[in-house]
C-alpha positions, 0 to 999 in steps of 0.5 A: 292102698285107701282111695281118696274120697271125692268131695263132689256128689252126684249132684255137682257132677249131674246137677239137673237130677232130681234130688231124692225127697228123703233120707235114706230108707231100708227096703226089703233086699228082694225087691231090688233088681240088678241094673242091666247097665252096671259097668263092673264087669268082675266081682272079686270073690275074696273082697266080696267075702270080706265085705259080706263079713264085715256087714255081718258085723256092722251092717251096709254103712253106705246105702245104695242107689236105686231108682223106683220101679213098677214092682219094687226098685232098680239098682243105680250103683252099689252092687258090691254092697247088694251082693255082699248083703245078700251073702251076709244073710241080711233081708233089708238094706239101706237105699237112697231113692233117686228118680232117673231116666233110662237115659241116665242110668249108665251115666249116673251108675259110672260116677257113682261107681268111680266115686264110691266102689273100690274099682280096679284099674282096669274097670276105673279106665273102662268107667272113664271111657264110658263116661266121656263117650256118654257125656261126649266130653274130653279127658280134661272135661271129666277130670274137672267133673270128677275132681281129678287131675287130667293126668290121672284120666289119661294114665288110666286110660292108657291101660286100655291100650294093653294086650287083654292078657295083660289088662287081666294082670292088672286087674287081678292086681298081679301087675300095677299100673306102673308096670303097665305103663312101663310095658306101654313105654316101651316098643315091644310088640303085643306079644313081646309084652305079654311074654315080659309081662308073665315074667315080671310076674313070676320073678316079682319085678319092681316098677323100677325094674320094669322101667329099666327094661323098657328103657333097653328096648330099641326105641319106636321109629317116629312115624313118618309124616305123610307127603302132600302129593302136590308137594311131591309132584313139584318135587319130581318136576324139579328133579326132571328139570335138574337131573338131581335130587330135590327136596321141598320141606314145608316150615312147622307153622301154617303160613306156607313157608319151608326150603328148597333143598338142590343137592349137587355131587361136584363142581361140574355139577354145580355149574350145570345146575346154575346154568339151567337155572340162570342161563346166559342171555 
């Protein structure tokens, strides 16, 4: 599916970076050094070959982003285009030159990759996570910077909770993010999720079938809220005093309201507790 182009450039996202002083120019491809901060962890060989074939026929249509260094240029973003151009046998490649300090290199590479490159869903999620860490921003703030819905960023980040084997299936396109979200919504253990993910791939499950499987799984038990030790101690003292079950439950608000529940198990038990709480004078 074609990626929706974003209408915001690097300047809108990182406004304090110095603008390129000229239009794109062509430089010798062997003068460009790879970027050690490049966030991409995998280059798809088949897609690289397709891009190399397109470049042989049409050239590099989108310049790569570089910064000047002492002996040439360092790649900021556009690794796929650079590698494919090398495979296509190009000696020169169009570049946009931008001044960028070392501490902004990763930030620029992440933003440019999210905007320009066809990242797989796991790579995109990793880029979102790294960008949030680099910019010290929330999901909402990152979504606003990238011109995306917050739910898009949140759903992408959920993929990072998958077991490694399932992340690889999603990265390779064998499972869709929809399948992955169905797995994450279930109560299955990581081992169970990995097993059923393999079955999904082998049997060609649709996302709807994955969702139906998840709905059939036992519901996840709600984690019990940690009890305030002072409240627990007060309940224990009342139990010792009244010789019956006592519960203290705090209200949901922050005003300190709540309930004390005193249990009785017979008419005689009720009269006994009443006599303790309201003794005859």
